[in-house]
N, C-alpha and C positions, 0 to 999 in steps of 0.2 A: 526840652523835647524828649519824649521817650527816645532817647538818643543813644550815642554811640561811640577807639582803638581797641582793639581787642585786647586787650591786654596782651595782644600779640607782641607787645613791647618787650617780650621775653622777660618774664618776671624775675628769673634768676639773675639775668644781666643787670636789671634795675636794682635788685637787692644788693648785688655786689657793688654796683656803682654808689649806692647810697651809703653802704658800709665804708667803702674806701674814702668817701668824701666827708665822713663824719667830723673830721677835725677842721674842715674849711670854715673860715669866717668870711661872710659875704661883705663886700665893700658897700659903703653907704652912699647916699645921694640918689639923683635920678628924677624922672618926671612922674613916677608914681607918687601920689600925695601921701607923705608920712602923716600918720594920725597919732594922737596921744594913746598911750596904753601899752606900749611895748617897743623895744628896740627893733629896728628893721633887720638887724643881724642876729645871729643865734648866740648861744652861750660862748664865752671867750675860750672855754676849754671843752674838749670832747667829753661827753657824758655817756654813761652806759645806756644803750638803746635796746628795745625789744621790737621784734618784727610784728607787724599788725596789718590789718586791712582797713581802709576807709570806705564806708558805704554812704553814698549821698542819698538822703531822703528828700526827693525833689519837692514834694508838695508841702512838707511841714518845716522846711528850712533847717534841718539838722543833719549832722553826719555822725553815724555810729562808727565807733572804732572797735573792731572785733579781732579775735585771735586769727592768725593767718593760716592755721592748720588745725588738725584735730577737730574738736567739737564746735569751733568757730564762736566760742562764747564771747559775749559782749564785755569789753573792757571799760568803755566810757562813751559819753555822747557830747557833741559840741554843737552849740547854737551858732549857725553860720550867718545869721542875720541879726546880730546884736544892734545894728544901726537901722533896723527896719523902719522905725517911725521917721527918722531923718530922711531916708531914701523915699518913702512914700510921700512925705511933704514936698520934696523936690519934684517928684513926678506929677503930683496933683496940681502944682503951680505952673506946669508946662504942658499946654494942650497937645503938642506933638508927642512928647514923651508919654503922656497919658494914653494917647491913641495906640501907640505901639505896645505899651504895658497891657492894655486891655486886649490887644490883638494876640499877644503871647498867651494870655489866659484863655481866650476863646479858641485859639488854634492849637499849637503844639501842646499847650498845658491841659487840654481836654477839660476846660472849665476851672482849672486851678492855676494859681501863680506858680512859677517855676523858680524856686529859690536856690537850688544847687544842681549844677550839672556835673562838674568834674572836680577832682581834688588830687593834690599831691602833697607830700611832706618835703620840707626843706632838708638839705643834706644832714644838718645836725639834729634833725628830729624835733626841733623846738616849735615849729609852726606848721600849720596846714594852709595851703594855698587853694582857693576855691573860685570857680567861675560861677556866676549867678545870673542866669538868663534874664529873668524879669527885671533885674536891676542893671543889666548891661555893664557888668564890671567884673573885675577879679580882685579878691581881697586876700590878704595874709592874716591869719588869726594865730595869736599866741596860744599854744596848747595849754600852758600853765594857767593863764588868766582868762582866756576866751576873748580878749580884747583885740582890736584891729591894729596890726602893725602898719600896713599900707593899703591903699586902694588905688586901682587903675581902671578908670572908665574906658571901655573899648569904643572904637569907632561905631557909629550907628546905634542900634537900639536893642541888641541882644548878644549875650556872650554864650558860647557853646563849648564844644569839646576842647580839651587841652592835651598836651603831651609834654613829657619832661625829657630833657636831653640826657644822653648816656651818663654824663658826669653829675647829673642832678642839679646843676646850677642855673639852668634856663628853663622856662616854661613857655610853650607856644599855646595861644588861645585863638579860636575862630570867632571873629566878629561877624555873625552870620548875615546881618542885614547890610553890612558894608562891603561884603566880598573881600575881606581882608583878614590876614593872620598877623597878630602881634606876637613878638618874641620878647619876653621880659626876663630881667634878672630876678631869680626866685627869692633872693634875700632882700632886695630893696624895692622891687616893683618898677625899676627903671626900664623903659623900653629900649632894647638893644637894636631892634630892627623890625621891619614888617614887609609883607609882600601881598600882591593882589592874587586873587583866585578866581575860579568860576563862580557861578551863582550859588549862594548859601553854603559857604565852606563848613565842613563838618569834622570828620575824623582827621587827626594829625598823628604822624608817626616819624620819629627820628630813627635813622638807620646808622649802622656802624661805619659806613663809608663817608660820613660827614654830610649826609643829605637829610632833608626834611620833606616828607610827603604830606600833601593835603588832598582830601577827597571832597569835592563839592557835590551836593545832592540835588540842587535845584529846588523848585517850588514843591513842597510836600503837603501843604495845607489846603490846596484847591480840590475841588470835586471833579476835576478833569482827569480822571484816572483810567479811562478806557485806553487800551493799547494804541488806538489810532490817534489819540490826543497826546501821545507822549512828547511830541515836539513842543507842547506848550510849557513844559517843565523847566525850560531855560538851559543855560550853558553849564553842562555837567562834565567835569573833567578832573583828572588827577594832575595836580601841579607839584612838580618836584623842584626844590630849590637847594642851593648851597646853604648849609646851615650856619655858615659864618658870614657870607656876604649877602645872603637872601636873594641872590640873582637866580632867575629861573634857568634851570639846566635841561628841563624836559617837561613836555606836556603830553599826557596820554589821554586820548579820546577813546573811551571804551566802546562807543557806538561803532567805530570802524572795526575794532577787534571782534566785537560780537557779531557783526555782519559777516566778517571773514570766516568766523567759526560756524556760521549757519544758524545763529540764534538772533535774528533780527527782531524776534518777538519779545526779547527780554529788554528791560529797562537798563540804561547805562548809568543810573544813579548808584554809585558805589557806596555801600554802607560800611559796617564793620569789616575789618581786614585782619589777616594774620600772616606774617612772614614765616618761612621756614628758618631754622637756626642759621643757615648759611646765606639767607636773604636772596636766594636765587629764584624762589617761587613765592607767589603771593596768592593767598586764598581770600576770596571776597564774597560778600553778599550784596545783592542788588535789590532795589525796590520791587515789591510785589512777587518776589520769587521765593518759593519754599524749597530752597536748595543753596548750593554754592558753586563757585567757579574757580578754576585753577588758571593762574596767569604766570607764564614763564617770563621773568624779568629780562633775561639775557636775549631771548629771541623775540621779545615783544609780541607775544601772541597768547591767546587763550588756548589751553591745551585739553582741558577736560571740564565737564559740567556734571553735577550730581543733583538730581531732584530727590527731595526727601518726602516722606509721607505727609499727606495733608490730613488734618483732623476732619472727619465727616461733619462735626458740629460747627466748623468754621464757616461763617457767613461768606458766601462767594462774592458778595458785593464789595468790590475793592475800595469803595468810598468809606467803608466801615473799618478799614484797617488803619491802625494808628500811624499817622504821618507817612503813609505809603509803605509801611513796613509789613512784611509777611514773616520773615525770619530775621531777627536782629540781635546779634551777639555771637561772637566767634573768637575762639582762643585755641592755642596749640600746646600740646605737651612739650616740655623742655627738650625731649629727645627728637621731636619732630615727627613722631610716628602716628599721633592721633590728634584729631580736631574735635573740639567741643562746640556744639551748635545750639543756640537758643532759638527754639521754634516759637517765636513770640505769639503770633495770632493762632497758632495751632496748639498752644498750651502744653508744650513738652520741651525737653532738652535731650540731646543724644550725643554719644561719642562716636565719631566716624574714623575708621581705619584709613589713614592717608594713602596707603599703597593701593588699596582696592576701592576706596570710597564707599565701603559697605558700612551702613549705620548699625549701631548696637541697640540695646533696649531703649524704648522711648520712655523716658522718666517724666511722669506727669508733673507739670509745673504751671503756675498761674501767671500768664503773661510775662514770661522771662524776657528781660530786655538787655541783658549784658552777660558776658562770659569772660572770666579771667582764669588765672592759675593760682593755686594755693602756694604758700611760701615754701613747702617742701616739694612742690612740683608733682605731687601724686594725684591731685584732684583738680577738676574744673570747678570753679565757683561761679554760680549764676545768681543774679538778682531776680526775685519773683515779684515784679512790681504790682501784680494783682493780689498778692497774698501778704505783702509787707514782711517778707523774710528773705534770707539768703541761704542757698543750699549748695552743698559740695557733692560732686559726683566723681566717683573713682575712675580715673582714666583706664585702668586695667580691666575692670569689670563692667563699667558703664552703669553702675548702681549708685543710688543715693547713699551717702555715708553720714551726713550731718546736715542739720538745718538750725537756724537761729532767727528769732523774731527781731525785726528792726522797725524803723519809723515808716511814715506814710510815703508810699510809692518809691521804693529804692530803685535806683538806676545804675549809675556808674559804681564800680567796685575797683579799688586800686591798692596794690601792695605798697606798704609804707613802713617807716620806723618811727617810734615814739619813745620818750624817756622810759627807762625800764620800770620806774616806780609810778608811772602815770595812770590815773584812774578817771580823769576828767578835769576840766577847768575848775579852779578854786571857786567856791560859792555856788557851783552848779548843782 
């Protein structure tokens, strides 16, 4: 699905966690099926790593690895579907799986198969863990060989957004047709736990207080997009669980908060989000809205709304907006002073001052569908899914500073670490 954590996961914290965990060796075993071609654990000794970014090219089944700062030059490329023929054979022999596979293609895939949604690196930088929507699974790929370490089929028929724990050892993945989030050991693929969500779980975010947040977005592929038909979209809510026990500690119905704020006209389907560094405020995008909302976590209420410019060329017919998105992609500068917004259907990105909510220059971009933060924290990095490139926008000036071409239909961009001498899998 042109889909959606802001990399609000606070990239500097993630980078620090990955660096601190580089010497960890994951334990073996589990329910994730170990496959030939690579040990499920990383190298037995810590290896020198380099900072990078993973870019998931959803439609061609590859992930580009690019520099995390500067010119964003490409370092290497990984085929994330080396088992494509095996998976397709399995799907074609099962009528139910085939029906859902074709449904993903005709719905969220916009006529294309969705081969990569989200990606993270293992703590030792030896492997890439990828969620694959059309194959309804999560796999770990050895970065040296490109071969599969382990595979975990999710419940239901589609895998979606993931999130990595602050220590880098666990990964949460949304099983969108099963209303379930699985939490896996990132080294072995063993399921540690799971929990139920609202309809169509989407974005996941670990917070520093030991919680895991999931945002369910409901049905986004129907044509019932008129405001008065919003009730048909299903049970949309934020589910907050204890990240150790996976017991629900809080359920947030944004419908109630939006109504109390006087915005009953807005959808309550929460899309990308970004926490402030102290995690006391949450900024969020919702379906059909060209803007963002500010939610105070402590007082449990929406405190501000910001509408952003619409593009006069944008078709006003809401059924033409991809998966109910208007603006989709949100990140925050490490100091918490600025927000970066991907104006997906309006074909721009912009940096917003968090104090005033005033937007900066509108940087032209082709269907930007994600926003994260560069390794040095100076830039917002967006995926331009309509132009097959990734672009950096300076937080201070709001201006484009770099772009690099990537594969077909880039979506998620994640900060990662890879071996310092790595340039791609052997034989690629």
